[in-house]
N, CA, C and O atoms as CSV, one atom per row, in Angstrom:
chain,resi,resn,atom,element,x,y,z
A,1,MET,N,N,-0.745,12.833,-15.695
A,1,MET,CA,C,-1.645,11.758,-16.041
A,1,MET,C,C,-1.565,10.687,-14.951
A,1,MET,O,O,-0.475,10.339,-14.498
A,2,THR,N,N,-2.702,10.176,-14.541
A,2,THR,CA,C,-2.744,9.153,-13.494
A,2,THR,C,C,-2.300,7.805,-14.053
A,2,THR,O,O,-2.277,7.619,-15.269
A,3,PRO,N,N,-1.945,6.859,-13.176
A,3,PRO,CA,C,-1.583,5.524,-13.663
A,3,PRO,C,C,-2.701,4.868,-14.478
A,3,PRO,O,O,-2.431,4.234,-15.498
A,4,LEU,N,N,-3.956,5.015,-14.036
A,4,LEU,CA,C,-5.058,4.401,-14.777
A,4,LEU,C,C,-5.241,5.030,-16.159
A,4,LEU,O,O,-5.492,4.326,-17.137
A,5,LYS,N,N,-5.114,6.352,-16.238
A,5,LYS,CA,C,-5.216,7.007,-17.545
A,5,LYS,C,C,-4.053,6.600,-18.440
A,5,LYS,O,O,-4.221,6.422,-19.646
A,6,SER,N,N,-2.887,6.454,-17.849
A,6,SER,CA,C,-1.717,6.021,-18.618
A,6,SER,C,C,-1.919,4.614,-19.173
A,6,SER,O,O,-1.551,4.328,-20.312
A,7,ILE,N,N,-2.504,3.745,-18.361
A,7,ILE,CA,C,-2.786,2.381,-18.823
A,7,ILE,C,C,-3.772,2.417,-19.982
A,7,ILE,O,O,-3.568,1.744,-20.992
A,8,LYS,N,N,-4.838,3.197,-19.841
A,8,LYS,CA,C,-5.835,3.270,-20.920
A,8,LYS,C,C,-5.201,3.801,-22.200
A,8,LYS,O,O,-5.456,3.270,-23.281
A,9,GLU,N,N,-4.382,4.837,-22.092
A,9,GLU,CA,C,-3.711,5.389,-23.275
A,9,GLU,C,C,-2.774,4.360,-23.911
A,9,GLU,O,O,-2.716,4.239,-25.135
A,10,HIS,N,N,-2.049,3.628,-23.082
A,10,HIS,CA,C,-1.151,2.591,-23.605
A,10,HIS,C,C,-1.952,1.500,-24.320
A,10,HIS,O,O,-1.578,1.049,-25.403
A,11,CYS,N,N,-3.049,1.088,-23.704
A,11,CYS,CA,C,-3.887,0.050,-24.308
A,11,CYS,C,C,-4.510,0.537,-25.621
A,11,CYS,O,O,-4.614,-0.228,-26.580
A,12,LEU,N,N,-4.921,1.800,-25.664
A,12,LEU,CA,C,-5.433,2.364,-26.920
A,12,LEU,C,C,-4.351,2.360,-27.996
A,12,LEU,O,O,-4.625,2.065,-29.159
A,13,TRP,N,N,-3.133,2.687,-27.604
A,13,TRP,CA,C,-2.019,2.648,-28.550
A,13,TRP,C,C,-1.842,1.225,-29.072
A,13,TRP,O,O,-1.663,1.010,-30.271
A,14,CYS,N,N,-1.895,0.260,-28.160
A,14,CYS,CA,C,-1.730,-1.147,-28.535
A,14,CYS,C,C,-2.833,-1.595,-29.495
A,14,CYS,O,O,-2.603,-2.450,-30.350
A,15,CYS,N,N,-4.035,-1.016,-29.355
A,15,CYS,CA,C,-5.181,-1.350,-30.215
A,15,CYS,C,C,-5.312,-0.394,-31.399
A,15,CYS,O,O,-6.382,-0.286,-31.998
A,16,ASN,N,N,-4.227,0.297,-31.734
A,16,ASN,CA,C,-4.219,1.246,-32.857
A,16,ASN,C,C,-5.289,2.325,-32.736
A,16,ASN,O,O,-5.849,2.774,-33.736
A,17,GLY,N,N,-5.566,2.736,-31.503
A,17,GLY,CA,C,-6.519,3.821,-31.282
A,17,GLY,C,C,-7.976,3.431,-31.430
A,17,GLY,O,O,-8.848,4.299,-31.429
A,18,GLN,N,N,-8.256,2.153,-31.555
A,18,GLN,CA,C,-9.624,1.683,-31.755
A,18,GLN,C,C,-10.288,1.369,-30.415
A,18,GLN,O,O,-9.945,0.379,-29.769
A,19,HIS,N,N,-11.238,2.208,-29.994
A,19,HIS,CA,C,-11.910,2.001,-28.716
A,19,HIS,C,C,-12.661,0.674,-28.686
A,19,HIS,O,O,-12.726,0.019,-27.645
A,20,LYS,N,N,-13.221,0.282,-29.809
A,20,LYS,CA,C,-13.948,-0.996,-29.858
A,20,LYS,C,C,-12.985,-2.150,-29.610
A,20,LYS,O,O,-13.320,-3.100,-28.903
A,21,GLN,N,N,-11.793,-2.070,-30.190
A,21,GLN,CA,C,-10.794,-3.122,-29.968
A,21,GLN,C,C,-10.339,-3.157,-28.512
A,21,GLN,O,O,-10.016,-4.217,-27.974
A,22,LEU,N,N,-10.320,-2.006,-27.896
A,22,LEU,CA,C,-9.953,-1.933,-26.482
A,22,LEU,C,C,-10.949,-2.731,-25.639
A,22,LEU,O,O,-10.556,-3.495,-24.757
A,23,ARG,N,N,-12.223,-2.548,-25.917
A,23,ARG,CA,C,-13.255,-3.292,-25.173
A,23,ARG,C,C,-13.191,-4.787,-25.471
A,23,ARG,O,O,-13.457,-5.611,-24.595
A,24,LEU,N,N,-12.839,-5.136,-26.706
A,24,LEU,CA,C,-12.830,-6.542,-27.120
A,24,LEU,C,C,-11.450,-7.186,-27.017
A,24,LEU,O,O,-11.236,-8.275,-27.548
A,25,CYS,N,N,-10.533,-6.539,-26.354
A,25,CYS,CA,C,-9.153,-7.015,-26.267
A,25,CYS,C,C,-9.097,-8.488,-25.858
A,25,CYS,O,O,-9.749,-8.908,-24.902
A,26,ALA,N,N,-8.311,-9.254,-26.596
A,26,ALA,CA,C,-8.184,-10.687,-26.326
A,26,ALA,C,C,-6.934,-11.012,-25.517
A,26,ALA,O,O,-6.694,-12.174,-25.191
A,27,ALA,N,N,-6.138,-10.001,-25.190
A,27,ALA,CA,C,-4.880,-10.228,-24.469
A,27,ALA,C,C,-5.130,-10.318,-22.963
A,27,ALA,O,O,-4.632,-9.501,-22.189
A,28,SER,N,N,-5.903,-11.316,-22.564
A,28,SER,CA,C,-6.295,-11.428,-21.153
A,28,SER,C,C,-5.116,-11.766,-20.238
A,28,SER,O,O,-5.231,-11.638,-19.019
A,29,ARG,N,N,-3.995,-12.190,-20.799
A,29,ARG,CA,C,-2.820,-12.493,-19.973
A,29,ARG,C,C,-1.947,-11.256,-19.738
A,29,ARG,O,O,-0.999,-11.308,-18.954
A,30,CYS,N,N,-2.258,-10.166,-20.401
A,30,CYS,CA,C,-1.511,-8.922,-20.206
A,30,CYS,C,C,-1.780,-8.402,-18.799
A,30,CYS,O,O,-2.931,-8.385,-18.363
A,31,PRO,N,N,-0.741,-7.976,-18.080
A,31,PRO,CA,C,-0.962,-7.452,-16.725
A,31,PRO,C,C,-1.880,-6.231,-16.688
A,31,PRO,O,O,-2.492,-5.942,-15.660
A,32,LEU,N,N,-1.975,-5.517,-17.808
A,32,LEU,CA,C,-2.801,-4.308,-17.858
A,32,LEU,C,C,-4.262,-4.605,-18.192
A,32,LEU,O,O,-5.113,-3.722,-18.084
A,33,PHE,N,N,-4.553,-5.825,-18.591
A,33,PHE,CA,C,-5.881,-6.191,-19.075
A,33,PHE,C,C,-7.019,-5.743,-18.150
A,33,PHE,O,O,-7.987,-5.164,-18.644
A,34,PRO,N,N,-6.952,-5.981,-16.827
A,34,PRO,CA,C,-8.081,-5.565,-15.979
A,34,PRO,C,C,-8.294,-4.050,-15.921
A,34,PRO,O,O,-9.382,-3.582,-15.586
A,35,TYR,N,N,-7.246,-3.291,-16.249
A,35,TYR,CA,C,-7.301,-1.827,-16.120
A,35,TYR,C,C,-7.455,-1.126,-17.473
A,35,TYR,O,O,-7.426,0.104,-17.525
A,36,ARG,N,N,-7.614,-1.868,-18.554
A,36,ARG,CA,C,-7.560,-1.304,-19.906
A,36,ARG,C,C,-8.603,-0.225,-20.171
A,36,ARG,O,O,-8.409,0.612,-21.052
A,37,GLN,N,N,-9.714,-0.231,-19.417
A,37,GLN,CA,C,-10.754,0.784,-19.599
A,37,GLN,C,C,-10.450,2.064,-18.837
A,37,GLN,O,O,-11.178,3.050,-18.954
A,38,GLY,N,N,-9.371,2.049,-18.054
A,38,GLY,CA,C,-9.005,3.247,-17.299
A,38,GLY,C,C,-9.730,3.382,-15.978
A,38,GLY,O,O,-9.808,4.475,-15.419
A,39,SER,N,N,-10.261,2.279,-15.476
A,39,SER,CA,C,-10.946,2.304,-14.184
A,39,SER,C,C,-10.498,1.115,-13.343
A,39,SER,O,O,-9.929,0.149,-13.851
A,40,MET,N,N,-10.768,1.210,-12.055
A,40,MET,CA,C,-10.378,0.145,-11.135
A,40,MET,C,C,-11.358,-1.012,-11.230
A,40,MET,O,O,-12.560,-0.827,-11.035
A,41,PRO,N,N,-10.856,-2.203,-11.529
A,41,PRO,CA,C,-11.737,-3.382,-11.550
A,41,PRO,C,C,-11.959,-3.889,-10.127
A,41,PRO,O,O,-11.320,-3.422,-9.184
A,42,LYS,N,N,-12.842,-4.820,-9.988
A,42,LYS,CA,C,-13.116,-5.393,-8.676
A,42,LYS,C,C,-12.211,-6.602,-8.444
A,42,LYS,O,O,-12.681,-7.735,-8.343
A,43,ILE,N,N,-10.905,-6.339,-8.360
A,43,ILE,CA,C,-9.931,-7.384,-8.052
A,43,ILE,C,C,-9.035,-6.872,-6.936
A,43,ILE,O,O,-8.910,-5.663,-6.739
A,44,ASP,N,N,-8.415,-7.788,-6.210
A,44,ASP,CA,C,-7.554,-7.392,-5.103
A,44,ASP,C,C,-6.178,-6.947,-5.559
A,44,ASP,O,O,-5.647,-5.965,-5.040
A,45,LYS,N,N,-5.592,-7.642,-6.512
A,45,LYS,CA,C,-4.224,-7.328,-6.901
A,45,LYS,C,C,-3.983,-7.760,-8.325
A,45,LYS,O,O,-4.774,-8.550,-8.842
A,46,PRO,N,N,-2.978,-7.314,-8.976
A,46,PRO,CA,C,-2.034,-6.325,-8.487
A,46,PRO,C,C,-2.601,-4.922,-8.617
A,46,PRO,O,O,-3.619,-4.709,-9.276
A,47,SER,N,N,-1.943,-3.984,-7.993
A,47,SER,CA,C,-2.367,-2.592,-8.118
A,47,SER,C,C,-2.041,-2.128,-9.536
A,47,SER,O,O,-1.248,-2.772,-10.222
A,48,PRO,N,N,-2.634,-1.025,-9.986
A,48,PRO,CA,C,-2.303,-0.530,-11.329
A,48,PRO,C,C,-0.801,-0.283,-11.499
A,48,PRO,O,O,-0.245,-0.553,-12.564
A,49,LEU,N,N,-0.150,0.223,-10.462
A,49,LEU,CA,C,1.290,0.489,-10.565
A,49,LEU,C,C,2.084,-0.802,-10.677
A,49,LEU,O,O,3.056,-0.865,-11.429
A,50,LYS,N,N,1.686,-1.829,-9.942
A,50,LYS,CA,C,2.386,-3.114,-10.035
A,50,LYS,C,C,2.105,-3.770,-11.385
A,50,LYS,O,O,2.964,-4.462,-11.931
A,51,ALA,N,N,0.914,-3.554,-11.919
A,51,ALA,CA,C,0.591,-4.084,-13.245
A,51,ALA,C,C,1.446,-3.394,-14.310
A,51,ALA,O,O,1.906,-4.034,-15.256
A,52,ILE,N,N,1.653,-2.099,-14.152
A,52,ILE,CA,C,2.521,-1.368,-15.086
A,52,ILE,C,C,3.938,-1.916,-15.004
A,52,ILE,O,O,4.579,-2.142,-16.031
A,53,ARG,N,N,4.428,-2.131,-13.786
A,53,ARG,CA,C,5.778,-2.686,-13.613
A,53,ARG,C,C,5.888,-4.046,-14.306
A,53,ARG,O,O,6.875,-4.323,-14.989
A,54,ALA,N,N,4.872,-4.888,-14.126
A,54,ALA,CA,C,4.879,-6.204,-14.761
A,54,ALA,C,C,4.871,-6.078,-16.287
A,54,ALA,O,O,5.557,-6.834,-16.976
A,55,ARG,N,N,4.103,-5.134,-16.810
A,55,ARG,CA,C,4.045,-4.931,-18.261
A,55,ARG,C,C,5.385,-4.436,-18.787
A,55,ARG,O,O,5.833,-4.869,-19.849
A,56,CYS,N,N,6.022,-3.541,-18.059
A,56,CYS,CA,C,7.327,-3.032,-18.484
A,56,CYS,C,C,8.369,-4.144,-18.465
A,56,CYS,O,O,9.197,-4.236,-19.372
A,57,LEU,N,N,8.332,-4.978,-17.446
A,57,LEU,CA,C,9.252,-6.121,-17.402
A,57,LEU,C,C,8.998,-7.050,-18.586
A,57,LEU,O,O,9.937,-7.547,-19.206
A,58,ASP,N,N,7.730,-7.278,-18.892
A,58,ASP,CA,C,7.366,-8.118,-20.037
A,58,ASP,C,C,7.886,-7.509,-21.340
A,58,ASP,O,O,8.363,-8.226,-22.220
A,59,CYS,N,N,7.794,-6.213,-21.453
A,59,CYS,CA,C,8.202,-5.499,-22.669
A,59,CYS,C,C,9.701,-5.654,-22.952
A,59,CYS,O,O,10.111,-5.763,-24.108
A,60,VAL,N,N,10.517,-5.663,-21.887
A,60,VAL,CA,C,11.973,-5.697,-22.078
A,60,VAL,C,C,12.577,-7.072,-21.792
A,60,VAL,O,O,13.782,-7.182,-21.566
A,61,GLY,N,N,11.759,-8.109,-21.801
A,61,GLY,CA,C,12.292,-9.451,-21.622
A,61,GLY,C,C,12.617,-9.810,-20.183
A,61,GLY,O,O,13.570,-10.546,-19.928
A,62,LEU,N,N,11.837,-9.300,-19.242
A,62,LEU,CA,C,11.946,-9.617,-17.815
A,62,LEU,C,C,13.260,-9.185,-17.171
A,62,LEU,O,O,13.698,-9.786,-16.190
A,63,SER,N,N,13.881,-8.159,-17.713
A,63,SER,CA,C,15.148,-7.671,-17.180
A,63,SER,C,C,14.941,-6.338,-16.448
A,63,SER,O,O,14.677,-5.318,-17.085
A,64,PRO,N,N,15.060,-6.343,-15.104
A,64,PRO,CA,C,14.880,-5.094,-14.356
A,64,PRO,C,C,15.857,-4.004,-14.783
A,64,PRO,O,O,15.509,-2.823,-14.765
A,65,SER,N,N,17.067,-4.380,-15.165
A,65,SER,CA,C,18.029,-3.359,-15.592
A,65,SER,C,C,17.597,-2.721,-16.909
A,65,SER,O,O,17.846,-1.537,-17.136
A,66,GLU,N,N,16.956,-3.493,-17.773
A,66,GLU,CA,C,16.457,-2.939,-19.029
A,66,GLU,C,C,15.276,-1.996,-18.786
A,66,GLU,O,O,15.106,-1.015,-19.509
A,67,VAL,N,N,14.466,-2.291,-17.774
A,67,VAL,CA,C,13.376,-1.376,-17.418
A,67,VAL,C,C,13.986,-0.053,-16.960
A,67,VAL,O,O,13.528,1.023,-17.345
A,68,LYS,N,N,15.019,-0.150,-16.136
A,68,LYS,CA,C,15.688,1.056,-15.643
A,68,LYS,C,C,16.282,1.863,-16.787
A,68,LYS,O,O,16.237,3.093,-16.769
A,69,ASN,N,N,16.838,1.179,-17.783
A,69,ASN,CA,C,17.503,1.843,-18.910
A,69,ASN,C,C,16.569,2.107,-20.084
A,69,ASN,O,O,17.032,2.485,-21.160
A,70,CYS,N,N,15.277,1.918,-19.903
A,70,CYS,CA,C,14.318,2.114,-20.991
A,70,CYS,C,C,14.467,3.519,-21.578
A,70,CYS,O,O,14.519,4.513,-20.853
A,71,ALA,N,N,14.533,3.571,-22.894
A,71,ALA,CA,C,14.716,4.846,-23.583
A,71,ALA,C,C,13.425,5.356,-24.231
A,71,ALA,O,O,13.422,6.421,-24.847
A,72,ASP,N,N,12.341,4.610,-24.097
A,72,ASP,CA,C,11.086,4.989,-24.747
A,72,ASP,C,C,10.292,5.952,-23.861
A,72,ASP,O,O,9.252,5.591,-23.311
A,73,SER,N,N,10.791,7.170,-23.733
A,73,SER,CA,C,10.133,8.161,-22.869
A,73,SER,C,C,8.784,8.606,-23.426
A,73,SER,O,O,8.021,9.269,-22.724
A,74,ALA,N,N,8.477,8.255,-24.670
A,74,ALA,CA,C,7.171,8.588,-25.248
A,74,ALA,C,C,6.088,7.607,-24.801
A,74,ALA,O,O,4.898,7.877,-24.967
A,75,CYS,N,N,6.490,6.489,-24.245
A,75,CYS,CA,C,5.535,5.486,-23.773
A,75,CYS,C,C,4.729,6.080,-22.617
A,75,CYS,O,O,5.283,6.734,-21.734
A,76,LYS,N,N,3.432,5.850,-22.634
A,76,LYS,CA,C,2.551,6.398,-21.593
A,76,LYS,C,C,2.847,5.801,-20.219
A,76,LYS,O,O,2.501,6.398,-19.200
A,77,LEU,N,N,3.481,4.635,-20.181
A,77,LEU,CA,C,3.779,3.972,-18.912
A,77,LEU,C,C,5.143,4.347,-18.355
A,77,LEU,O,O,5.483,3.961,-17.237
A,78,TYR,N,N,5.915,5.081,-19.110
A,78,TYR,CA,C,7.328,5.345,-18.798
A,78,TYR,C,C,7.544,5.873,-17.376
A,78,TYR,O,O,8.412,5.363,-16.667
A,79,VAL,N,N,6.793,6.859,-16.950
A,79,VAL,CA,C,7.038,7.460,-15.635
A,79,VAL,C,C,6.693,6.510,-14.491
A,79,VAL,O,O,7.164,6.703,-13.370
A,80,TYR,N,N,5.880,5.489,-14.753
A,80,TYR,CA,C,5.462,4.547,-13.718
A,80,TYR,C,C,6.190,3.204,-13.823
A,80,TYR,O,O,5.826,2.258,-13.123
A,81,ARG,N,N,7.203,3.101,-14.676
A,81,ARG,CA,C,7.835,1.812,-14.988
A,81,ARG,C,C,8.467,1.111,-13.794
A,81,ARG,O,O,8.697,-0.097,-13.848
A,82,PHE,N,N,8.752,1.837,-12.720
A,82,PHE,CA,C,9.342,1.217,-11.538
A,82,PHE,C,C,8.281,0.703,-10.559
A,82,PHE,O,O,8.622,0.145,-9.516
A,83,GLY,N,N,7.009,0.886,-10.886
A,83,GLY,CA,C,5.938,0.413,-10.022
A,83,GLY,C,C,5.598,1.368,-8.894
A,83,GLY,O,O,4.933,0.991,-7.929
A,84,HIS,N,N,6.060,2.614,-9.017
A,84,HIS,CA,C,5.783,3.637,-8.010
A,84,HIS,C,C,5.313,4.898,-8.709
A,84,HIS,O,O,5.643,5.139,-9.871
A,85,ASN,N,N,4.548,5.692,-8.001
A,85,ASN,CA,C,4.094,6.967,-8.539
A,85,ASN,C,C,5.153,8.018,-8.220
A,85,ASN,O,O,5.373,8.317,-7.046
A,86,PRO,N,N,5.816,8.587,-9.226
A,86,PRO,CA,C,6.874,9.557,-8.963
A,86,PRO,C,C,6.359,10.864,-8.371
A,86,PRO,O,O,7.153,11.680,-7.904
A,87,ARG,N,N,5.064,11.073,-8.381
A,87,ARG,CA,C,4.502,12.315,-7.847
A,87,ARG,C,C,4.293,12.259,-6.333
A,87,ARG,O,O,3.921,13.254,-5.712
A,88,ILE,N,N,4.536,11.087,-5.748
A,88,ILE,CA,C,4.407,10.948,-4.302
A,88,ILE,C,C,5.800,11.046,-3.698
A,88,ILE,O,O,6.697,10.284,-4.060
A,89,SER,N,N,5.976,11.979,-2.782
A,89,SER,CA,C,7.298,12.212,-2.191
A,89,SER,C,C,7.685,11.068,-1.257
A,89,SER,O,O,6.832,10.297,-0.818
A,90,GLU,N,N,8.956,10.970,-0.964
A,90,GLU,CA,C,9.442,9.953,-0.036
A,90,GLU,C,C,8.851,10.154,1.354
A,90,GLU,O,O,8.564,9.183,2.054
A,91,ALA,N,N,8.669,11.401,1.754
A,91,ALA,CA,C,8.083,11.681,3.069
A,91,ALA,C,C,6.656,11.140,3.141
A,91,ALA,O,O,6.272,10.524,4.136
A,92,THR,N,N,5.881,11.367,2.099
A,92,THR,CA,C,4.510,10.858,2.058
A,92,THR,C,C,4.512,9.342,2.039
A,92,THR,O,O,3.705,8.711,2.722
A,93,ARG,N,N,5.410,8.749,1.264
A,93,ARG,CA,C,5.522,7.299,1.194
A,93,ARG,C,C,5.866,6.718,2.574
A,93,ARG,O,O,5.329,5.684,2.969
A,94,ALA,N,N,6.762,7.392,3.299
A,94,ALA,CA,C,7.143,6.936,4.639
A,94,ALA,C,C,5.947,7.003,5.590
A,94,ALA,O,O,5.748,6.102,6.405
A,95,LYS,N,N,5.153,8.069,5.485
A,95,LYS,CA,C,3.955,8.190,6.325
A,95,LYS,C,C,2.951,7.090,6.000
A,95,LYS,O,O,2.330,6.529,6.904
A,96,GLN,N,N,2.787,6.777,4.716
A,96,GLN,CA,C,1.871,5.719,4.321
A,96,GLN,C,C,2.331,4.368,4.865
A,96,GLN,O,O,1.523,3.575,5.350
A,97,ARG,N,N,3.659,4.113,4.777
A,97,ARG,CA,C,4.198,2.863,5.317
A,97,ARG,C,C,3.968,2.775,6.811
A,97,ARG,O,O,3.582,1.726,7.326
A,98,GLU,N,N,4.207,3.882,7.512
A,98,GLU,CA,C,4.026,3.895,8.958
A,98,GLU,C,C,2.576,3.612,9.327
A,98,GLU,O,O,2.314,2.836,10.247
A,99,ARG,N,N,1.624,4.235,8.617
A,99,ARG,CA,C,0.206,3.970,8.879
A,99,ARG,C,C,-0.133,2.506,8.627
A,99,ARG,O,O,-0.865,1.886,9.398
A,100,PHE,N,N,0.413,1.954,7.525
A,100,PHE,CA,C,0.145,0.554,7.217
A,100,PHE,C,C,0.682,-0.352,8.323
A,100,PHE,O,O,-0.021,-1.242,8.802
A,101,PHE,N,N,1.940,-0.117,8.726
A,101,PHE,CA,C,2.537,-0.971,9.746
A,101,PHE,C,C,1.812,-0.846,11.076
A,101,PHE,O,O,1.690,-1.831,11.805
A,102,ARG,N,N,1.332,0.339,11.403
A,102,ARG,CA,C,0.574,0.533,12.637
A,102,ARG,C,C,-0.727,-0.270,12.574
A,102,ARG,O,O,-1.066,-0.988,13.515
A,103,ARG,N,N,-1.452,-0.145,11.460
A,103,ARG,CA,C,-2.696,-0.920,11.292
A,103,ARG,C,C,-2.388,-2.414,11.272
A,103,ARG,O,O,-3.118,-3.213,11.858
A,104,PHE,N,N,-1.311,-2.782,10.600
A,104,PHE,CA,C,-0.904,-4.179,10.506
A,104,PHE,C,C,-0.652,-4.745,11.905
A,104,PHE,O,O,-1.074,-5.860,12.213
A,105,HIS,N,N,0.028,-3.982,12.740
A,105,HIS,CA,C,0.359,-4.417,14.090
A,105,HIS,C,C,-0.884,-4.525,14.965
A,105,HIS,O,O,-0.976,-5.422,15.803
A,106,GLU,N,N,-1.836,-3.623,14.778
A,106,GLU,CA,C,-3.014,-3.563,15.640
A,106,GLU,C,C,-4.145,-4.480,15.199
A,106,GLU,O,O,-5.058,-4.740,15.982
A,107,ASN,N,N,-4.112,-4.971,13.981
A,107,ASN,CA,C,-5.252,-5.694,13.437
A,107,ASN,C,C,-4.876,-7.136,13.063
A,107,ASN,O,O,-4.201,-7.343,12.055
A,108,PRO,N,N,-5.295,-8.131,13.849
A,108,PRO,CA,C,-4.942,-9.523,13.536
A,108,PRO,C,C,-5.527,-9.999,12.203
A,108,PRO,O,O,-4.924,-10.833,11.526
A,109,ARG,N,N,-6.706,-9.472,11.819
A,109,ARG,CA,C,-7.292,-9.877,10.531
A,109,ARG,C,C,-6.434,-9.391,9.366
A,109,ARG,O,O,-6.300,-10.081,8.355
A,110,LEU,N,N,-5.858,-8.202,9.512
A,110,LEU,CA,C,-4.980,-7.672,8.475
A,110,LEU,C,C,-3.701,-8.508,8.382
A,110,LEU,O,O,-3.221,-8.798,7.286
A,111,ARG,N,N,-3.153,-8.894,9.539
A,111,ARG,CA,C,-1.954,-9.752,9.534
A,111,ARG,C,C,-2.263,-11.076,8.861
A,111,ARG,O,O,-1.440,-11.602,8.111
A,112,GLU,N,N,-3.451,-11.620,9.124
A,112,GLU,CA,C,-3.850,-12.888,8.517
A,112,GLU,C,C,-4.011,-12.738,7.000
A,112,GLU,O,O,-3.615,-13.614,6.231
A,113,HIS,N,N,-4.599,-11.610,6.587
A,113,HIS,CA,C,-4.819,-11.358,5.159
A,113,HIS,C,C,-3.496,-11.304,4.393
A,113,HIS,O,O,-3.405,-11.799,3.270
A,114,PHE,N,N,-2.475,-10.702,5.001
A,114,PHE,CA,C,-1.201,-10.530,4.325
A,114,PHE,C,C,-0.198,-11.633,4.640
A,114,PHE,O,O,0.956,-11.541,4.223
A,115,SER,N,N,-0.601,-12.663,5.356
A,115,SER,CA,C,0.354,-13.719,5.702
A,115,SER,C,C,0.866,-14.385,4.429
A,115,SER,O,O,0.098,-14.720,3.528
A,116,GLY,N,N,2.178,-14.565,4.381
A,116,GLY,CA,C,2.806,-15.198,3.226
A,116,GLY,C,C,2.995,-14.278,2.045
A,116,GLY,O,O,3.509,-14.718,1.016
A,117,GLU,N,N,2.600,-13.004,2.142
A,117,GLU,CA,C,2.713,-12.080,1.022
A,117,GLU,C,C,4.032,-11.338,0.998
A,117,GLU,O,O,4.386,-10.735,-0.016
A,118,PHE,N,N,4.766,-11.372,2.099
A,118,PHE,CA,C,6.010,-10.636,2.184
A,118,PHE,C,C,7.186,-11.548,1.900
A,118,PHE,O,O,7.192,-12.706,2.319
A,119,SER,N,N,8.187,-11.034,1.186
A,119,SER,CA,C,9.430,-11.778,1.006
A,119,SER,C,C,10.186,-11.721,2.323
A,119,SER,O,O,9.769,-11.025,3.249
A,120,GLU,N,N,11.301,-12.451,2.416
A,120,GLU,CA,C,12.074,-12.436,3.658
A,120,GLU,C,C,12.587,-11.029,3.958
A,120,GLU,O,O,12.601,-10.614,5.117
A,121,ASP,N,N,13.009,-10.289,2.925
A,121,ASP,CA,C,13.473,-8.912,3.132
A,121,ASP,C,C,12.340,-8.034,3.637
A,121,ASP,O,O,12.524,-7.240,4.560
A,122,ASP,N,N,11.163,-8.180,3.028
A,122,ASP,CA,C,10.000,-7.403,3.461
A,122,ASP,C,C,9.641,-7.750,4.899
A,122,ASP,O,O,9.295,-6.873,5.691
A,123,GLN,N,N,9.727,-9.033,5.230
A,123,GLN,CA,C,9.393,-9.479,6.577
A,123,GLN,C,C,10.293,-8.804,7.606
A,123,GLN,O,O,9.835,-8.410,8.678
A,124,GLU,N,N,11.578,-8.672,7.272
A,124,GLU,CA,C,12.517,-8.008,8.172
A,124,GLU,C,C,12.142,-6.537,8.354
A,124,GLU,O,O,12.197,-6.014,9.467
A,125,VAL,N,N,11.764,-5.874,7.267
A,125,VAL,CA,C,11.347,-4.469,7.344
A,125,VAL,C,C,10.100,-4.341,8.210
A,125,VAL,O,O,10.004,-3.434,9.037
A,126,VAL,N,N,9.142,-5.253,8.020
A,126,VAL,CA,C,7.916,-5.238,8.821
A,126,VAL,C,C,8.259,-5.404,10.296
A,126,VAL,O,O,7.759,-4.661,11.140
A,127,GLU,N,N,9.113,-6.380,10.609
A,127,GLU,CA,C,9.475,-6.626,12.007
A,127,GLU,C,C,10.195,-5.432,12.620
A,127,GLU,O,O,9.928,-5.075,13.768
A,128,GLN,N,N,11.103,-4.808,11.872
A,128,GLN,CA,C,11.798,-3.630,12.379
A,128,GLN,C,C,10.825,-2.486,12.642
A,128,GLN,O,O,10.913,-1.795,13.657
A,129,SER,N,N,9.902,-2.302,11.713
A,129,SER,CA,C,8.912,-1.225,11.861
A,129,SER,C,C,8.011,-1.485,13.065
A,129,SER,O,O,7.696,-0.570,13.825
A,130,LEU,N,N,7.603,-2.731,13.229
A,130,LEU,CA,C,6.757,-3.057,14.366
A,130,LEU,C,C,7.497,-2.878,15.685
A,130,LEU,O,O,6.917,-2.412,16.665
A,131,ARG,N,N,8.779,-3.248,15.714
A,131,ARG,CA,C,9.575,-3.043,16.922
A,131,ARG,C,C,9.662,-1.558,17.250
A,131,ARG,O,O,9.555,-1.171,18.414
A,132,SER,N,N,9.857,-0.725,16.230
A,132,SER,CA,C,9.964,0.714,16.481
A,132,SER,C,C,8.629,1.279,16.966
A,132,SER,O,O,8.615,2.211,17.769
A,133,LEU,N,N,7.512,0.733,16.494
A,133,LEU,CA,C,6.208,1.202,16.951
A,133,LEU,C,C,5.952,0.802,18.396
A,133,LEU,O,O,5.339,1.549,19.159
A,134,VAL,N,N,6.421,-0.371,18.761
A,134,VAL,CA,C,6.214,-0.851,20.125
A,134,VAL,C,C,7.015,-0.002,21.099
A,134,VAL,O,O,6.559,0.254,22.213
A,135,THR,N,N,8.207,0.441,20.693
A,135,THR,CA,C,9.044,1.225,21.589
A,135,THR,C,C,8.614,2.688,21.679
A,135,THR,O,O,9.044,3.406,22.582
A,136,VAL,N,N,7.766,3.133,20.747
A,136,VAL,CA,C,7.330,4.544,20.748
A,136,VAL,C,C,6.330,4.801,21.842
A,136,VAL,O,O,5.856,5.927,21.993
């Protein structure tokens, strides 16, 4: 099941299986709200996976360790609770990061778009990746 389908199923569960209630959902502060219909809305962020992570954190009282120790494997969001798609291998993820960093390095508009979006740790990773690209 895709992240978007998982979100829709979770939202249907939250609405007691009532499709009409899903459309009329009043929980606009829920991180899943923009994705409740199972499709991508016209917003920039967060991604469906990051929205799932935020919802899981909300569910367990904002404790990352509780998200990790979640025992509700029947929850439709369970496999995505870490904010990553488990069906994507580390090798594929590394290739995606490399493509992003290459585009990031080559495109000043992209750097401007993402300015201030990285934490200090992320910034260090970006700088290391860019240094490795320059030396290649």
